[in-house]
N, CA, C and O atoms as a Maestro MAE file, in Angstrom:
{
 s_m_m2io_version
 :::
 2.0.0
}

f_m_ct {
 s_m_title
 :::
 protein
 m_atom[288] {
  # First column is atom index #
  i_m_mmod_type
  r_m_x_coord
  r_m_y_coord
  r_m_z_coord
  i_m_residue_number
  s_m_chain_name
  s_m_pdb_residue_name
  s_m_pdb_atom_name
  i_m_atomic_number
  :::
  1 25 96.234 -162.227 134.333 1 A "MET " " N  " 7
  2 3 97.141 -161.173 133.961 1 A "MET " " CA " 6
  3 2 96.715 -160.586 132.618 1 A "MET " " C  " 6
  4 15 97.536 -160.371 131.725 1 A "MET " " O  " 8
  5 25 95.427 -160.335 132.499 2 A "GLN " " N  " 7
  6 3 94.856 -159.754 131.288 2 A "GLN " " CA " 6
  7 2 93.955 -158.601 131.694 2 A "GLN " " C  " 6
  8 15 93.347 -158.636 132.764 2 A "GLN " " O  " 8
  9 25 93.862 -157.585 130.856 3 A "PRO " " N  " 7
  10 3 92.868 -156.540 131.119 3 A "PRO " " CA " 6
  11 2 91.471 -157.163 131.050 3 A "PRO " " C  " 6
  12 15 91.241 -158.094 130.279 3 A "PRO " " O  " 8
  13 25 90.553 -156.652 131.850 4 A "ASP " " N  " 7
  14 3 89.191 -157.180 131.888 4 A "ASP " " CA " 6
  15 2 88.537 -157.215 130.510 4 A "ASP " " C  " 6
  16 15 87.749 -158.115 130.220 4 A "ASP " " O  " 8
  17 25 88.858 -156.247 129.666 5 A "TRP " " N  " 7
  18 3 88.200 -156.151 128.367 5 A "TRP " " CA " 6
  19 2 88.681 -157.228 127.384 5 A "TRP " " C  " 6
  20 15 88.132 -157.340 126.288 5 A "TRP " " O  " 8
  21 25 89.686 -158.013 127.751 6 A "ARG " " N  " 7
  22 3 90.149 -159.126 126.891 6 A "ARG " " CA " 6
  23 2 89.585 -160.467 127.335 6 A "ARG " " C  " 6
  24 15 89.891 -161.493 126.727 6 A "ARG " " O  " 8
  25 25 88.767 -160.479 128.385 7 A "ILE " " N  " 7
  26 3 88.190 -161.705 128.910 7 A "ILE " " CA " 6
  27 2 86.693 -161.720 128.608 7 A "ILE " " C  " 6
  28 15 85.973 -160.770 128.915 7 A "ILE " " O  " 8
  29 25 86.236 -162.823 127.996 8 A "SER " " N  " 7
  30 3 84.815 -162.946 127.662 8 A "SER " " CA " 6
  31 2 83.999 -163.189 128.925 8 A "SER " " C  " 6
  32 15 84.556 -163.431 129.996 8 A "SER " " O  " 8
  33 25 82.680 -163.124 128.794 9 A "GLU " " N  " 7
  34 3 81.797 -163.395 129.930 9 A "GLU " " CA " 6
  35 2 81.957 -164.827 130.429 9 A "GLU " " C  " 6
  36 15 81.684 -165.111 131.596 9 A "GLU " " O  " 8
  37 25 82.398 -165.734 129.550 10 A "GLN " " N  " 7
  38 3 82.612 -167.129 129.936 10 A "GLN " " CA " 6
  39 2 83.990 -167.340 130.569 10 A "GLN " " C  " 6
  40 15 84.296 -168.444 131.018 10 A "GLN " " O  " 8
  41 25 84.819 -166.301 130.609 11 A "GLY " " N  " 7
  42 3 86.146 -166.391 131.214 11 A "GLY " " CA " 6
  43 2 87.257 -166.761 130.255 11 A "GLY " " C  " 6
  44 15 88.379 -167.035 130.681 11 A "GLY " " O  " 8
  45 25 86.958 -166.773 128.951 12 A "ASP " " N  " 7
  46 3 87.963 -167.122 127.942 12 A "ASP " " CA " 6
  47 2 88.703 -165.877 127.455 12 A "ASP " " C  " 6
  48 15 88.152 -164.777 127.431 12 A "ASP " " O  " 8
  49 25 89.958 -166.076 127.069 13 A "LEU " " N  " 7
  50 3 90.747 -164.995 126.495 13 A "LEU " " CA " 6
  51 2 90.260 -164.681 125.084 13 A "LEU " " C  " 6
  52 15 90.107 -165.578 124.255 13 A "LEU " " O  " 8
  53 25 90.024 -163.422 124.826 14 A "MET " " N  " 7
  54 3 89.661 -162.975 123.478 14 A "MET " " CA " 6
  55 2 90.919 -162.373 122.859 14 A "MET " " C  " 6
  56 15 91.133 -161.162 122.922 14 A "MET " " O  " 8
  57 25 91.745 -163.224 122.263 15 A "SER " " N  " 7
  58 3 93.049 -162.788 121.778 15 A "SER " " CA " 6
  59 2 92.944 -161.790 120.632 15 A "SER " " C  " 6
  60 15 93.895 -161.050 120.379 15 A "SER " " O  " 8
  61 25 91.822 -161.753 119.940 16 A "GLY " " N  " 7
  62 3 91.645 -160.794 118.855 16 A "GLY " " CA " 6
  63 2 91.403 -159.377 119.342 16 A "GLY " " C  " 6
  64 15 91.522 -158.428 118.567 16 A "GLY " " O  " 8
  65 25 91.065 -159.221 120.615 17 A "GLU " " N  " 7
  66 3 90.824 -157.895 121.195 17 A "GLU " " CA " 6
  67 2 92.162 -157.257 121.543 17 A "GLU " " C  " 6
  68 15 92.861 -157.711 122.449 17 A "GLU " " O  " 8
  69 25 92.510 -156.204 120.817 18 A "LEU " " N  " 7
  70 3 93.801 -155.555 121.047 18 A "LEU " " CA " 6
  71 2 93.686 -154.062 121.317 18 A "LEU " " C  " 6
  72 15 94.660 -153.430 121.727 18 A "LEU " " O  " 8
  73 25 92.518 -153.498 121.093 19 A "GLU " " N  " 7
  74 3 92.337 -152.062 121.288 19 A "GLU " " CA " 6
  75 2 91.688 -151.802 122.639 19 A "GLU " " C  " 6
  76 15 90.531 -152.155 122.867 19 A "GLU " " O  " 8
  77 25 92.436 -151.192 123.512 20 A "GLY " " N  " 7
  78 3 91.942 -150.884 124.849 20 A "GLY " " CA " 6
  79 2 93.068 -150.320 125.692 20 A "GLY " " C  " 6
  80 15 94.150 -150.024 125.186 20 A "GLY " " O  " 8
  81 25 92.806 -150.175 126.977 21 A "ASP " " N  " 7
  82 3 93.784 -149.617 127.907 21 A "ASP " " CA " 6
  83 2 94.712 -150.725 128.401 21 A "ASP " " C  " 6
  84 15 94.278 -151.642 129.099 21 A "ASP " " O  " 8
  85 25 95.983 -150.637 128.039 22 A "TRP " " N  " 7
  86 3 96.972 -151.637 128.406 22 A "TRP " " CA " 6
  87 2 97.712 -151.301 129.700 22 A "TRP " " C  " 6
  88 15 98.552 -152.085 130.141 22 A "TRP " " O  " 8
  89 25 97.422 -150.164 130.313 23 A "ASP " " N  " 7
  90 3 98.172 -149.728 131.493 23 A "ASP " " CA " 6
  91 2 98.135 -150.733 132.639 23 A "ASP " " C  " 6
  92 15 99.057 -150.775 133.453 23 A "ASP " " O  " 8
  93 25 97.077 -151.543 132.710 24 A "VAL " " N  " 7
  94 3 96.961 -152.525 133.779 24 A "VAL " " CA " 6
  95 2 98.108 -153.547 133.728 24 A "VAL " " C  " 6
  96 15 98.415 -154.171 134.744 24 A "VAL " " O  " 8
  97 25 98.739 -153.726 132.568 25 A "LEU " " N  " 7
  98 3 99.839 -154.681 132.429 25 A "LEU " " CA " 6
  99 2 101.213 -154.062 132.674 25 A "LEU " " C  " 6
  100 15 102.213 -154.779 132.683 25 A "LEU " " O  " 8
  101 25 101.281 -152.779 132.867 26 A "LYS " " N  " 7
  102 3 102.569 -152.120 133.087 26 A "LYS " " CA " 6
  103 2 102.934 -152.201 134.557 26 A "LYS " " C  " 6
  104 15 102.797 -151.234 135.306 26 A "LYS " " O  " 8
  105 25 103.409 -153.398 134.961 27 A "LYS " " N  " 7
  106 3 103.766 -153.642 136.353 27 A "LYS " " CA " 6
  107 2 105.161 -154.258 136.413 27 A "LYS " " C  " 6
  108 15 105.379 -155.348 135.884 27 A "LYS " " O  " 8
  109 25 106.085 -153.585 137.037 28 A "PRO " " N  " 7
  110 3 107.430 -154.148 137.179 28 A "PRO " " CA " 6
  111 2 107.467 -155.185 138.296 28 A "PRO " " C  " 6
  112 15 106.512 -155.317 139.061 28 A "PRO " " O  " 8
  113 25 108.544 -155.897 138.381 29 A "GLY " " N  " 7
  114 3 108.736 -156.841 139.481 29 A "GLY " " CA " 6
  115 2 108.524 -158.285 139.067 29 A "GLY " " C  " 6
  116 15 108.374 -158.597 137.886 29 A "GLY " " O  " 8
  117 25 108.515 -159.159 140.060 30 A "LEU " " N  " 7
  118 3 108.428 -160.605 139.820 30 A "LEU " " CA " 6
  119 2 107.129 -161.022 139.151 30 A "LEU " " C  " 6
  120 15 107.109 -162.029 138.442 30 A "LEU " " O  " 8
  121 25 106.067 -160.300 139.347 31 A "ASN " " N  " 7
  122 3 104.781 -160.671 138.763 31 A "ASN " " CA " 6
  123 2 104.484 -159.879 137.499 31 A "ASN " " C  " 6
  124 15 103.333 -159.817 137.067 31 A "ASN " " O  " 8
  125 25 105.485 -159.282 136.912 32 A "GLY " " N  " 7
  126 3 105.304 -158.472 135.717 32 A "GLY " " CA " 6
  127 2 105.486 -159.259 134.438 32 A "GLY " " C  " 6
  128 15 105.423 -160.488 134.426 32 A "GLY " " O  " 8
  129 25 105.713 -158.526 133.363 33 A "ILE " " N  " 7
  130 3 105.848 -159.111 132.029 33 A "ILE " " CA " 6
  131 2 107.011 -160.099 131.958 33 A "ILE " " C  " 6
  132 15 106.903 -161.133 131.298 33 A "ILE " " O  " 8
  133 25 108.102 -159.798 132.619 34 A "LEU " " N  " 7
  134 3 109.253 -160.705 132.581 34 A "LEU " " CA " 6
  135 2 108.899 -162.073 133.163 34 A "LEU " " C  " 6
  136 15 109.340 -163.100 132.647 34 A "LEU " " O  " 8
  137 25 108.109 -162.089 134.229 35 A "GLY " " N  " 7
  138 3 107.674 -163.353 134.815 35 A "GLY " " CA " 6
  139 2 106.848 -164.173 133.831 35 A "GLY " " C  " 6
  140 15 107.003 -165.391 133.749 35 A "GLY " " O  " 8
  141 25 105.971 -163.506 133.086 36 A "ALA " " N  " 7
  142 3 105.157 -164.199 132.082 36 A "ALA " " CA " 6
  143 2 106.045 -164.756 130.970 36 A "ALA " " C  " 6
  144 15 105.817 -165.867 130.491 36 A "ALA " " O  " 8
  145 25 107.044 -163.997 130.564 37 A "LEU " " N  " 7
  146 3 107.963 -164.444 129.523 37 A "LEU " " CA " 6
  147 2 108.747 -165.684 129.979 37 A "LEU " " C  " 6
  148 15 108.940 -166.621 129.204 37 A "LEU " " O  " 8
  149 25 109.189 -165.680 131.218 38 A "VAL " " N  " 7
  150 3 109.924 -166.829 131.760 38 A "VAL " " CA " 6
  151 2 109.016 -168.062 131.794 38 A "VAL " " C  " 6
  152 15 109.462 -169.164 131.474 38 A "VAL " " O  " 8
  153 25 107.758 -167.889 132.176 39 A "CYS " " N  " 7
  154 3 106.806 -169.010 132.180 39 A "CYS " " CA " 6
  155 2 106.629 -169.574 130.781 39 A "CYS " " C  " 6
  156 15 106.628 -170.791 130.600 39 A "CYS " " O  " 8
  157 25 106.480 -168.703 129.790 40 A "LEU " " N  " 7
  158 3 106.342 -169.167 128.411 40 A "LEU " " CA " 6
  159 2 107.591 -169.914 127.948 40 A "LEU " " C  " 6
  160 15 107.494 -170.911 127.233 40 A "LEU " " O  " 8
  161 25 108.742 -169.437 128.352 41 A "PHE " " N  " 7
  162 3 109.998 -170.089 127.980 41 A "PHE " " CA " 6
  163 2 110.051 -171.528 128.508 41 A "PHE " " C  " 6
  164 15 110.322 -172.467 127.760 41 A "PHE " " O  " 8
  165 25 109.787 -171.679 129.818 42 A "TYR " " N  " 7
  166 3 109.865 -173.017 130.402 42 A "TYR " " CA " 6
  167 2 108.743 -173.922 129.917 42 A "TYR " " C  " 6
  168 15 108.941 -175.128 129.776 42 A "TYR " " O  " 8
  169 25 107.575 -173.363 129.662 43 A "TRP " " N  " 7
  170 3 106.487 -174.144 129.087 43 A "TRP " " CA " 6
  171 2 106.902 -174.634 127.694 43 A "TRP " " C  " 6
  172 15 106.646 -175.784 127.338 43 A "TRP " " O  " 8
  173 25 107.532 -173.770 126.920 44 A "GLY " " N  " 7
  174 3 108.010 -174.147 125.594 44 A "GLY " " CA " 6
  175 2 109.034 -175.266 125.638 44 A "GLY " " C  " 6
  176 15 109.020 -176.156 124.787 44 A "GLY " " O  " 8
  177 25 109.919 -175.228 126.620 45 A "LEU " " N  " 7
  178 3 110.887 -176.322 126.770 45 A "LEU " " CA " 6
  179 2 110.181 -177.641 127.069 45 A "LEU " " C  " 6
  180 15 110.575 -178.693 126.565 45 A "LEU " " O  " 8
  181 25 109.148 -177.577 127.882 46 A "GLU " " N  " 7
  182 3 108.420 -178.780 128.278 46 A "GLU " " CA " 6
  183 2 107.643 -179.402 127.119 46 A "GLU " " C  " 6
  184 15 107.613 -180.624 126.975 46 A "GLU " " O  " 8
  185 25 107.024 -178.576 126.306 47 A "VAL " " N  " 7
  186 3 106.150 -179.105 125.249 47 A "VAL " " CA " 6
  187 2 106.825 -179.189 123.883 47 A "VAL " " C  " 6
  188 15 106.184 -179.540 122.893 47 A "VAL " " O  " 8
  189 25 108.091 -178.875 123.830 48 A "LYS " " N  " 7
  190 3 108.803 -178.881 122.561 48 A "LYS " " CA " 6
  191 2 108.590 -180.201 121.813 48 A "LYS " " C  " 6
  192 15 108.936 -181.279 122.298 48 A "LYS " " O  " 8
  193 25 108.017 -180.080 120.633 49 A "GLY " " N  " 7
  194 3 107.777 -181.258 119.815 49 A "GLY " " CA " 6
  195 2 106.652 -182.158 120.299 49 A "GLY " " C  " 6
  196 15 106.602 -183.338 119.951 49 A "GLY " " O  " 8
  197 25 105.735 -181.597 121.115 50 A "ASN " " N  " 7
  198 3 104.693 -182.430 121.724 50 A "ASN " " CA " 6
  199 2 103.328 -182.210 121.070 50 A "ASN " " C  " 6
  200 15 102.321 -182.148 121.776 50 A "ASN " " O  " 8
  201 25 103.269 -182.095 119.774 51 A "GLY " " N  " 7
  202 3 102.022 -182.065 119.013 51 A "GLY " " CA " 6
  203 2 101.029 -180.992 119.418 51 A "GLY " " C  " 6
  204 15 101.328 -179.799 119.377 51 A "GLY " " O  " 8
  205 25 99.847 -181.433 119.808 52 A "LYS " " N  " 7
  206 3 98.720 -180.533 120.060 52 A "LYS " " CA " 6
  207 2 99.015 -179.517 121.164 52 A "LYS " " C  " 6
  208 15 98.704 -178.335 121.013 52 A "LYS " " O  " 8
  209 25 99.604 -179.957 122.256 53 A "ARG " " N  " 7
  210 3 99.903 -179.020 123.344 53 A "ARG " " CA " 6
  211 2 100.866 -177.942 122.879 53 A "ARG " " C  " 6
  212 15 100.789 -176.805 123.343 53 A "ARG " " O  " 8
  213 25 101.766 -178.278 121.976 54 A "TYR " " N  " 7
  214 3 102.733 -177.315 121.459 54 A "TYR " " CA " 6
  215 2 102.038 -176.229 120.651 54 A "TYR " " C  " 6
  216 15 102.443 -175.067 120.693 54 A "TYR " " O  " 8
  217 25 100.989 -176.603 119.912 55 A "GLN " " N  " 7
  218 3 100.234 -175.620 119.128 55 A "GLN " " CA " 6
  219 2 99.586 -174.588 120.036 55 A "GLN " " C  " 6
  220 15 99.565 -173.405 119.696 55 A "GLN " " O  " 8
  221 25 99.058 -175.000 121.178 56 A "GLY " " N  " 7
  222 3 98.471 -174.057 122.126 56 A "GLY " " CA " 6
  223 2 99.507 -173.074 122.645 56 A "GLY " " C  " 6
  224 15 99.223 -171.890 122.825 56 A "GLY " " O  " 8
  225 25 100.697 -173.573 122.879 57 A "TRP " " N  " 7
  226 3 101.779 -172.714 123.348 57 A "TRP " " CA " 6
  227 2 102.137 -171.677 122.287 57 A "TRP " " C  " 6
  228 15 102.348 -170.506 122.601 57 A "TRP " " O  " 8
  229 25 102.204 -172.115 121.031 58 A "GLU " " N  " 7
  230 3 102.537 -171.181 119.952 58 A "GLU " " CA " 6
  231 2 101.513 -170.053 119.860 58 A "GLU " " C  " 6
  232 15 101.885 -168.901 119.637 58 A "GLU " " O  " 8
  233 25 100.240 -170.366 120.026 59 A "GLY " " N  " 7
  234 3 99.198 -169.338 119.993 59 A "GLY " " CA " 6
  235 2 99.374 -168.316 121.095 59 A "GLY " " C  " 6
  236 15 99.174 -167.122 120.875 59 A "GLY " " O  " 8
  237 25 99.748 -168.775 122.283 60 A "LEU " " N  " 7
  238 3 99.962 -167.839 123.385 60 A "LEU " " CA " 6
  239 2 101.216 -167.003 123.174 60 A "LEU " " C  " 6
  240 15 101.258 -165.840 123.576 60 A "LEU " " O  " 8
  241 25 102.231 -167.576 122.553 61 A "VAL " " N  " 7
  242 3 103.434 -166.795 122.243 61 A "VAL " " CA " 6
  243 2 103.091 -165.698 121.233 61 A "VAL " " C  " 6
  244 15 103.565 -164.569 121.361 61 A "VAL " " O  " 8
  245 25 102.279 -166.020 120.242 62 A "GLU " " N  " 7
  246 3 101.846 -165.004 119.272 62 A "GLU " " CA " 6
  247 2 101.057 -163.901 119.966 62 A "GLU " " C  " 6
  248 15 101.267 -162.721 119.685 62 A "GLU " " O  " 8
  249 25 100.151 -164.272 120.869 63 A "ASP " " N  " 7
  250 3 99.364 -163.275 121.594 63 A "ASP " " CA " 6
  251 2 100.269 -162.426 122.478 63 A "ASP " " C  " 6
  252 15 100.102 -161.209 122.546 63 A "ASP " " O  " 8
  253 25 101.219 -163.054 123.153 64 A "PHE " " N  " 7
  254 3 102.159 -162.334 124.010 64 A "PHE " " CA " 6
  255 2 102.948 -161.308 123.193 64 A "PHE " " C  " 6
  256 15 103.183 -160.190 123.651 64 A "PHE " " O  " 8
  257 25 103.353 -161.695 121.986 65 A "THR " " N  " 7
  258 3 104.079 -160.784 121.105 65 A "THR " " CA " 6
  259 2 103.220 -159.586 120.735 65 A "THR " " C  " 6
  260 15 103.702 -158.454 120.756 65 A "THR " " O  " 8
  261 25 101.954 -159.816 120.396 66 A "LEU " " N  " 7
  262 3 101.047 -158.724 120.061 66 A "LEU " " CA " 6
  263 2 100.845 -157.789 121.253 66 A "LEU " " C  " 6
  264 15 100.815 -156.569 121.095 66 A "LEU " " O  " 8
  265 25 100.707 -158.366 122.436 67 A "VAL " " N  " 7
  266 3 100.535 -157.548 123.639 67 A "VAL " " CA " 6
  267 2 101.771 -156.671 123.850 67 A "VAL " " C  " 6
  268 15 101.643 -155.477 124.120 67 A "VAL " " O  " 8
  269 25 102.964 -157.254 123.729 68 A "LEU " " N  " 7
  270 3 104.181 -156.466 123.892 68 A "LEU " " CA " 6
  271 2 104.267 -155.330 122.883 68 A "LEU " " C  " 6
  272 15 104.715 -154.234 123.220 68 A "LEU " " O  " 8
  273 25 103.844 -155.579 121.656 69 A "GLN " " N  " 7
  274 3 103.849 -154.527 120.639 69 A "GLN " " CA " 6
  275 2 102.908 -153.395 121.021 69 A "GLN " " C  " 6
  276 15 103.201 -152.234 120.734 69 A "GLN " " O  " 8
  277 25 101.799 -153.702 121.653 70 A "HIS " " N  " 7
  278 3 100.861 -152.657 122.079 70 A "HIS " " CA " 6
  279 2 101.346 -151.918 123.327 70 A "HIS " " C  " 6
  280 15 100.954 -150.775 123.565 70 A "HIS " " O  " 8
  281 25 102.184 -152.558 124.111 71 A "LEU " " N  " 7
  282 3 102.709 -151.905 125.296 71 A "LEU " " CA " 6
  283 2 103.830 -150.929 124.982 71 A "LEU " " C  " 6
  284 15 104.098 -150.010 125.756 71 A "LEU " " O  " 8
  285 25 104.485 -151.132 123.844 72 A "ILE " " N  " 7
  286 3 105.631 -150.277 123.491 72 A "ILE " " CA " 6
  287 2 105.165 -148.902 123.087 72 A "ILE " " C  " 6
  288 15 105.985 -148.045 122.757 72 A "ILE " " O  " 8
  :::
 }
 m_bond[287] {
  # First column is bond index #
  i_m_from
  i_m_to
  i_m_order
  :::
  1 1 2 1
  2 2 3 1
  3 3 4 2
  4 3 5 1
  5 5 6 1
  6 6 7 1
  7 7 8 2
  8 7 9 1
  9 9 10 1
  10 10 11 1
  11 11 12 2
  12 11 13 1
  13 13 14 1
  14 14 15 1
  15 15 16 2
  16 15 17 1
  17 17 18 1
  18 18 19 1
  19 19 20 2
  20 19 21 1
  21 21 22 1
  22 22 23 1
  23 23 24 2
  24 23 25 1
  25 25 26 1
  26 26 27 1
  27 27 28 2
  28 27 29 1
  29 29 30 1
  30 30 31 1
  31 31 32 2
  32 31 33 1
  33 33 34 1
  34 34 35 1
  35 35 36 2
  36 35 37 1
  37 37 38 1
  38 38 39 1
  39 39 40 2
  40 39 41 1
  41 41 42 1
  42 42 43 1
  43 43 44 2
  44 43 45 1
  45 45 46 1
  46 46 47 1
  47 47 48 2
  48 47 49 1
  49 49 50 1
  50 50 51 1
  51 51 52 2
  52 51 53 1
  53 53 54 1
  54 54 55 1
  55 55 56 2
  56 55 57 1
  57 57 58 1
  58 58 59 1
  59 59 60 2
  60 59 61 1
  61 61 62 1
  62 62 63 1
  63 63 64 2
  64 63 65 1
  65 65 66 1
  66 66 67 1
  67 67 68 2
  68 67 69 1
  69 69 70 1
  70 70 71 1
  71 71 72 2
  72 71 73 1
  73 73 74 1
  74 74 75 1
  75 75 76 2
  76 75 77 1
  77 77 78 1
  78 78 79 1
  79 79 80 2
  80 79 81 1
  81 81 82 1
  82 82 83 1
  83 83 84 2
  84 83 85 1
  85 85 86 1
  86 86 87 1
  87 87 88 2
  88 87 89 1
  89 89 90 1
  90 90 91 1
  91 91 92 2
  92 91 93 1
  93 93 94 1
  94 94 95 1
  95 95 96 2
  96 95 97 1
  97 97 98 1
  98 98 99 1
  99 99 100 2
  100 99 101 1
  101 101 102 1
  102 102 103 1
  103 103 104 2
  104 103 105 1
  105 105 106 1
  106 106 107 1
  107 107 108 2
  108 107 109 1
  109 109 110 1
  110 110 111 1
  111 111 112 2
  112 111 113 1
  113 113 114 1
  114 114 115 1
  115 115 116 2
  116 115 117 1
  117 117 118 1
  118 118 119 1
  119 119 120 2
  120 119 121 1
  121 121 122 1
  122 122 123 1
  123 123 124 2
  124 123 125 1
  125 125 126 1
  126 126 127 1
  127 127 128 2
  128 127 129 1
  129 129 130 1
  130 130 131 1
  131 131 132 2
  132 131 133 1
  133 133 134 1
  134 134 135 1
  135 135 136 2
  136 135 137 1
  137 137 138 1
  138 138 139 1
  139 139 140 2
  140 139 141 1
  141 141 142 1
  142 142 143 1
  143 143 144 2
  144 143 145 1
  145 145 146 1
  146 146 147 1
  147 147 148 2
  148 147 149 1
  149 149 150 1
  150 150 151 1
  151 151 152 2
  152 151 153 1
  153 153 154 1
  154 154 155 1
  155 155 156 2
  156 155 157 1
  157 157 158 1
  158 158 159 1
  159 159 160 2
  160 159 161 1
  161 161 162 1
  162 162 163 1
  163 163 164 2
  164 163 165 1
  165 165 166 1
  166 166 167 1
  167 167 168 2
  168 167 169 1
  169 169 170 1
  170 170 171 1
  171 171 172 2
  172 171 173 1
  173 173 174 1
  174 174 175 1
  175 175 176 2
  176 175 177 1
  177 177 178 1
  178 178 179 1
  179 179 180 2
  180 179 181 1
  181 181 182 1
  182 182 183 1
  183 183 184 2
  184 183 185 1
  185 185 186 1
  186 186 187 1
  187 187 188 2
  188 187 189 1
  189 189 190 1
  190 190 191 1
  191 191 192 2
  192 191 193 1
  193 193 194 1
  194 194 195 1
  195 195 196 2
  196 195 197 1
  197 197 198 1
  198 198 199 1
  199 199 200 2
  200 199 201 1
  201 201 202 1
  202 202 203 1
  203 203 204 2
  204 203 205 1
  205 205 206 1
  206 206 207 1
  207 207 208 2
  208 207 209 1
  209 209 210 1
  210 210 211 1
  211 211 212 2
  212 211 213 1
  213 213 214 1
  214 214 215 1
  215 215 216 2
  216 215 217 1
  217 217 218 1
  218 218 219 1
  219 219 220 2
  220 219 221 1
  221 221 222 1
  222 222 223 1
  223 223 224 2
  224 223 225 1
  225 225 226 1
  226 226 227 1
  227 227 228 2
  228 227 229 1
  229 229 230 1
  230 230 231 1
  231 231 232 2
  232 231 233 1
  233 233 234 1
  234 234 235 1
  235 235 236 2
  236 235 237 1
  237 237 238 1
  238 238 239 1
  239 239 240 2
  240 239 241 1
  241 241 242 1
  242 242 243 1
  243 243 244 2
  244 243 245 1
  245 245 246 1
  246 246 247 1
  247 247 248 2
  248 247 249 1
  249 249 250 1
  250 250 251 1
  251 251 252 2
  252 251 253 1
  253 253 254 1
  254 254 255 1
  255 255 256 2
  256 255 257 1
  257 257 258 1
  258 258 259 1
  259 259 260 2
  260 259 261 1
  261 261 262 1
  262 262 263 1
  263 263 264 2
  264 263 265 1
  265 265 266 1
  266 266 267 1
  267 267 268 2
  268 267 269 1
  269 269 270 1
  270 270 271 1
  271 271 272 2
  272 271 273 1
  273 273 274 1
  274 274 275 1
  275 275 276 2
  276 275 277 1
  277 277 278 1
  278 278 279 1
  279 279 280 2
  280 279 281 1
  281 281 282 1
  282 282 283 1
  283 283 284 2
  284 283 285 1
  285 285 286 1
  286 286 287 1
  287 287 288 2
  :::
 }
}
């Protein structure tokens, strides 16, 4: 659920890449942004206070916030 230009050749997310066409993410429905937000919410409940895994979740929440700011 990322634009192609945010994925490296190795398949990793390049979270620092923010300038590009975001229209690919403007999709309503169950597989849209709300679905991703719900996944992050439940993942956060699961890893709450769980050390290293929690740090990974925080990074994705920060990236999700930046993406939402670019979509507005």
